[in-house]
N, C-alpha and C positions, 0 to 999 in steps of 0.2 A: 591637359591637367584635368583632374576629377574634383568636383566640388559637391558638397552636400548641405542641405538646409531643410527646414521644416516649418509648418504652421505659417505660411504666408497669407492665408485667410483673405483672399480677394484684393490684396493690395498690389494691384497691377503696376502702378507707377513705381513703387518701391522695388518691385521685382526687376523691372527694366533698369532702374538705377543700379541695382546690385550687379546685374549682368554687365553694365557699363564699367562698374568699379573694378571688376575682375578681368575686363577685356575679353569677355566670353566669346569664343570663336567656334567654328565648325569642328575643330580638332579637340575641343573640350567636351566634357560631359557634366551635366548637373543632375543630381539625384534629389528629388523632393519627397520627403517622408510623410506625406499626407497633410490633411487640413489645408487644402488649397482654397476651399470655399467658405462662405459665410463671413459675417462680421464686417469685412471690408466692402467697398462699394462696387468692385468690378470682378466678381467671382467668375462669371461666365466668360468674360473677355480674357481673363487669365487662363482659364481652362482651354479656350480655343487656341491661345498662343502656345501653351506648353504642349498640347496635343499635336500641334503642327510641327514641332521641332524634334527631329529624330534623335538628337543628342541630349534630350531632357527625358529622364526616367522618373516616373511618378508611381507612388504606391498609395493605398487608401488609408485615410485616417478616420477617426470617429465621425467627423462631420460628413465625409463622403459616405460612410457606412450608414449613417442615419438618413441621409438623403435617398440612398438606394432602397431603404426600407419603404419610404414613401412612394418611390417610383414603382416598386412591385405592387403596391396597393392600387395605384392609379392607372398604370399603363395597361392597355389592352392589346393583345396580339392583333396585328393587321391594321390598327388605327394609326394613320400617318401623322396625326396631330399630337402636339405636346399639350397635355392638360394644363389649363390655366393655373391650377393649384401648384404645379411644379414651377411654372414661370414666376409665380408670386413668392417662391422660396428665396429668390435673389433680387437684389436691387436692380440688376441689369438683366432680369429674366427674359426680356424680349429677345435676347441673343441666343437663348437656349434652343438647341436642336436635338432631334433624336440621335444624330451622329455623336454629339457630345455625351448624351446619356449612355449610348452604347459603349463609348470609351470608358466611362466611369464604371460600368459593369465589368469591364475587363481588367480593371486595375488589380495588380497583385497586392498581397498584404505584407510582403517583405522583399528585400533586395539584398544581394550579397556580393562582396568582392573578395579578393584574396586574403585581406587582413581584417575585414570588417563585415558587419551585418547591420542592415538598416531596417528598423521597424518604426511604427508611429509612436507607440506608448511604452512597450516593454516586452520582455520575454521572461517566462517563469524560470526559476532556478530549481535544480534538483536538490535533494536533501544534502548532497555533498558540496553544494555551492557552485556547481558547474551549470552552464546554460542548457536548457532544453533546446532541442532542435525546433525551429519555428513551425515546421510542419506538424509537430506534436501538440502545439498550442491551439486553443480555440481562437477563431478570428476575433471574438469579443475580447480575449486577453490581449491580443496584439494591438487593438485600437483603443481600449478603455483603461488598461492597467494604470493604477496610480501608485503602486508600491515601488516600481522599478526606479522611480526618480530619487528615492531616498538615498542620502549619502552613505548609509550603511549597507546598501544593497550593491555589493561589488562582486561580480562573477569571478570565480577563482581561476578559470581557464577558458580557452576558446577565443574567438575573434572579438575585437572591439565592437561594442554595440553603439550605434548612433540612433538617437531617438529624440522625440519632442513631446508634444501632448500637454504637458504641464509647464507653464511659464517659469523660466529660470529665476525670475525676480522673486517668486514666492519662497525660494530657498536662499538666495544670496542678496536680494535687494537690488540687484543690478541686471540690466538687459545685456548680458554678455554670455557667450557660449562657455560652458564649463567642461573641463577635461578632468577625468578621474584616473590618475596614473596607477599602474600596477606597483606592488611593493618592489622597491629596489630599482625602479626605472629612473633614468637620469632626468634631472629637472629640466623642464622645457623641451623634452624630446621632440624631434621632428618625425618620429616613426610612430605611426598609428598603432602598431602592435604593442607599444609601451603603455597603452591606455586600455582600461577595461570597459569604459563607456564614455560617451560624449553627449552632453545634453544641449539641445539646439533651439528650443522654443523661446523666442524673444518677445512673445506677446505683441507681435508686429502691429496688429490692427489697433491696439490701444497705445503702445509705446511709440509708434512711429519709427521703430528701428527694425531693420532687416539685416540678416547676416548669414554667412555660410562659412564652412571650413573647407580648406583644400585637403583632400585625402592623401595627396602625395607628400606633403611636408608639414601638415598640421597648422598652417597659417590660417588666421581668421580675418574675415573682411566684413565691414559694416557700412551701411548707408543709413541716413536719417532723414525723415520727412522735413522738408523746408517750411 
């Protein structure tokens, strides 16, 4: 099975609980749409875990993007040490290595499946309401966009877009994944193609709720901090 989530923000224990909840196995794939770091207590531990798992696919969010800006300013070619300023960026910064930083630099800014497209924040729409190709968008748009979350921004065609970045609770008052069906789609469809976008940010580091969607049948799964 394939699953997708976003904005886990250093909540290592909740991430592990979510994997247990879905009985995640070597035959499954998890896509994480950015913002794996900051806010929560174990950002680097989480990164080391997901980077070690070949069936976890990660892209960059605005928090990774901002951290890499700092990295570029502080890292010097040939210096084997991680600057203390980078370690201080995280509560568990003592675990930070150049290997982890190197993996962060190699993160893509979108990921794509047969019926869906995953970005952190959003994708610009063309004047006719169709999606721009992510390669046509600036990286800053893909990680910082705040307009795409709005309920009236509904791509007219193209693949279903999965995204996070802005907590769902700011729109609905609930920490639950939101599906935006296409006109005429059957209610509660299990086919991702029947949705124009899916909003995934559950404000995990503050709400204590983590969740994901199964891309094969649109089921949602949640775990809550005890």
